[in-house]
C-alpha positions as CSV (number, residue, x, y, z in Angstrom):
1,M,124.7,130.7,81.5
2,M,121.1,131.3,83.1
3,E,121.0,133.5,86.0
4,R,118.3,132.5,88.9
5,N,117.1,134.4,91.7
6,V,116.6,132.4,94.9
7,L,114.1,133.4,97.4
8,S,115.1,133.1,101.1
9,G,112.4,132.2,103.6
10,S,109.5,134.7,103.6
11,D,111.4,137.5,102.3
12,D,110.6,138.5,98.7
13,M,114.1,139.8,98.0
14,P,116.1,137.5,95.8
15,S,119.3,136.3,97.4
16,P,121.8,134.9,94.8
17,A,124.4,134.0,97.4
18,H,121.9,131.7,99.1
19,L,122.4,127.9,98.4
20,A,119.5,125.7,98.4
21,C,117.6,123.3,96.4
22,Q,115.5,124.9,93.9
23,H,112.1,123.3,93.4
24,P,110.5,124.3,90.2
25,N,106.9,125.3,90.1
26,L,105.5,123.1,87.3
27,E,102.2,122.9,85.7
28,L,100.8,119.3,85.4
29,E,99.0,120.0,82.3
30,N,102.4,120.9,80.5
31,P,103.0,118.5,77.6
32,E,106.7,118.4,78.8
33,I,105.7,116.7,82.0
34,Y,102.4,115.0,80.7
35,K,104.4,112.8,78.4
36,F,105.8,110.8,81.3
37,F,102.3,109.8,82.6
38,H,101.0,106.5,81.1
39,H,98.4,103.8,82.2
40,V,99.9,101.0,84.3
41,D,97.9,97.8,84.6
42,P,97.1,96.7,88.1
43,I,99.4,94.1,89.5
44,L,97.5,90.7,89.9
45,C,99.1,88.1,92.3
46,K,98.2,84.5,92.5
47,E,96.3,83.4,95.5
48,E,98.7,81.4,97.9
49,A,98.1,79.8,101.2
50,E,99.4,81.2,104.4
51,W,102.8,80.5,105.3
52,V,102.5,81.0,109.0
53,V,100.1,79.1,111.3
54,V,99.4,80.2,114.9
55,R,98.3,77.6,117.7
56,G,97.8,79.4,121.1
57,S,101.1,81.3,121.7
58,V,103.2,79.4,119.1
59,A,103.7,80.6,115.5
60,S,105.3,78.2,113.0
61,I,105.8,77.9,109.2
62,T,103.4,75.5,107.5
63,K,104.7,72.3,105.9
64,E,103.3,73.3,102.7
65,A,105.4,76.6,102.8
66,K,108.6,74.8,103.7
67,K,108.1,72.3,100.7
68,K,107.4,74.9,98.3
69,H,109.9,77.7,99.2
70,G,112.6,75.7,101.1
71,D,114.2,77.1,104.3
72,I,112.4,80.1,105.5
73,E,113.6,82.4,108.4
74,C,111.1,84.5,110.4
75,A,111.8,87.4,112.5
76,F,108.8,88.7,114.7
77,S,109.0,92.4,115.7
78,G,106.8,95.3,116.7
79,E,104.5,95.9,119.6
80,F,102.9,92.8,121.3
81,S,100.4,92.8,124.1
82,L,98.6,90.1,125.9
83,L,96.0,90.3,128.6
84,F,94.9,87.2,130.1
85,T,92.9,86.2,133.4
86,L,93.4,83.0,135.0
87,S,91.0,81.9,137.7
88,L,91.4,78.6,139.8
89,S,89.0,77.5,142.5
90,V,89.4,74.6,144.6
91,T,87.3,73.4,147.4
92,L,88.5,70.6,149.6
93,C,86.2,68.9,152.1
94,I,87.5,67.0,155.0
95,V,85.1,64.9,157.0
96,A,86.4,63.6,160.3
97,Y,84.6,62.4,163.4
98,Y,81.1,63.4,161.7
99,H,82.3,67.0,161.5
100,A,82.5,68.6,158.0
101,V,85.3,71.0,157.7
102,S,85.4,72.8,154.5
103,L,88.6,74.5,153.2
104,S,88.3,76.6,150.2
105,L,91.3,78.0,148.2
106,S,91.0,80.5,145.4
107,L,93.7,81.8,143.1
108,S,93.3,84.7,140.7
109,L,95.8,86.0,138.3
110,L,95.5,88.9,136.2
111,S,98.6,89.7,134.1
112,L,99.4,92.3,131.5
113,I,102.5,91.4,129.4
114,S,103.8,94.0,127.2
115,N,106.8,94.0,125.0
116,R,107.9,97.0,123.2
């Protein structure tokens, strides 16, 4: 049976009663460890068309992806932010009895939608 000394915190005194995971200090150049290292070729994946197409605010699965992979379920998650500005200006002119009356209506909408 091998007896080990366990160091506790920054204390240099061994504490055999202290229970802890003991991480050994190993040298990478050690032949016992180095034998587990080997060359691995890079993974090469075939090019494939996008599965999802986005039109405006709608994301949908492409027909090609459905044909190739069958039923596909999507779940979108994460943080989404959308900032949009809508400006609408309408001018209505009413001509009555040779008098021109101008009515102007302006509508501006600035919205920040944040879904977390």
